[in-house]
TITIRO-695894 format. One record per residue (C-alpha): chain; residue number from 1; residue in one letter; x, y, z. Coordinates in steps of 0.05 Angstrom, whole numbers, plus 5000, padded with zeros to 4 digits. Layout:
{node 'A', NUM, 'A', {X, Y, Z}},
...
//
This chain:
{node 'A', 1, 'M', {5132, 4950, 5040}},
{node 'A', 2, 'R', {5154, 4879, 5028}},
{node 'A', 3, 'E', {5191, 4881, 5095}},
{node 'A', 4, 'I', {5126, 4890, 5132}},
{node 'A', 5, 'A', {5109, 4825, 5166}},
{node 'A', 6, 'D', {5036, 4823, 5144}},
{node 'A', 7, 'V', {5050, 4838, 5070}},
{node 'A', 8, 'E', {5049, 4778, 5023}},
{node 'A', 9, 'D', {5058, 4817, 4959}},
{node 'A', 10, 'V', {5062, 4889, 4935}},
{node 'A', 11, 'S', {5069, 4921, 4867}},
{node 'A', 12, 'I', {5061, 4990, 4835}},
{node 'A', 13, 'K', {5026, 4998, 4770}},
{node 'A', 14, 'A', {5071, 5021, 4712}},
{node 'A', 15, 'D', {5041, 5091, 4712}},
{node 'A', 16, 'E', {5054, 5096, 4787}},
{node 'A', 17, 'R', {4981, 5112, 4800}},
{node 'A', 18, 'M', {4962, 5049, 4837}},
{node 'A', 19, 'L', {4992, 5009, 4893}},
{node 'A', 20, 'F', {4971, 4936, 4897}},
{node 'A', 21, 'V', {4979, 4902, 4966}},
{node 'A', 22, 'V', {4963, 4831, 4986}},
{node 'A', 23, 'T', {4965, 4817, 5060}},
{node 'A', 24, 'K', {4977, 4750, 5094}},
{node 'A', 25, 'D', {4922, 4757, 5145}},
{node 'A', 26, 'G', {4873, 4809, 5119}},
{node 'A', 27, 'Q', {4901, 4864, 5164}},
{node 'A', 28, 'F', {4894, 4918, 5112}},
{node 'A', 29, 'S', {4885, 4977, 5160}},
{node 'A', 30, 'D', {4952, 4965, 5194}},
{node 'A', 31, 'V', {4988, 4953, 5129}},
{node 'A', 32, 'M', {4957, 5012, 5092}},
{node 'A', 33, 'S', {4971, 5059, 5150}},
{node 'A', 34, 'R', {5044, 5041, 5143}},
{node 'A', 35, 'A', {5038, 5049, 5068}},
{node 'A', 36, 'V', {5013, 5120, 5076}},
{node 'A', 37, 'N', {5070, 5136, 5123}},
{node 'A', 38, 'I', {5123, 5106, 5077}},
{node 'A', 39, 'C', {5096, 5139, 5014}},
{node 'A', 40, 'S', {5089, 5207, 5047}},
{node 'A', 41, 'R', {5163, 5204, 5068}},
{node 'A', 42, 'V', {5194, 5179, 5003}},
{node 'A', 43, 'A', {5149, 5208, 4948}},
{node 'A', 44, 'N', {5149, 5283, 4946}},
{node 'A', 45, 'G', {5077, 5306, 4943}},
{node 'A', 46, 'A', {5047, 5237, 4935}},
{node 'A', 47, 'E', {4975, 5231, 4955}},
{node 'A', 48, 'L', {4943, 5164, 4972}},
{node 'A', 49, 'S', {4869, 5152, 4963}},
{node 'A', 50, 'F', {4830, 5089, 4982}},
{node 'A', 51, 'A', {4775, 5106, 4932}},
{node 'A', 52, 'R', {4790, 5042, 4895}},
{node 'A', 53, 'F', {4802, 4999, 4956}},
{node 'A', 54, 'A', {4776, 4929, 4948}},
{node 'A', 55, 'E', {4782, 4864, 4985}},
{node 'A', 56, 'A', {4786, 4800, 4946}},
//
């Protein structure tokens, strides 16, 4: 995720239940679309929900 041009910072909560992403230019839809693709490829059975999506 850090290699995506629009990503300023990314972290995963210790219990691996939340992904925190800060974008450089507010382009969350592009970045999060890539996040969904990445997580679905590398995390067997992982499901992403934007139920707690918030812009700061």
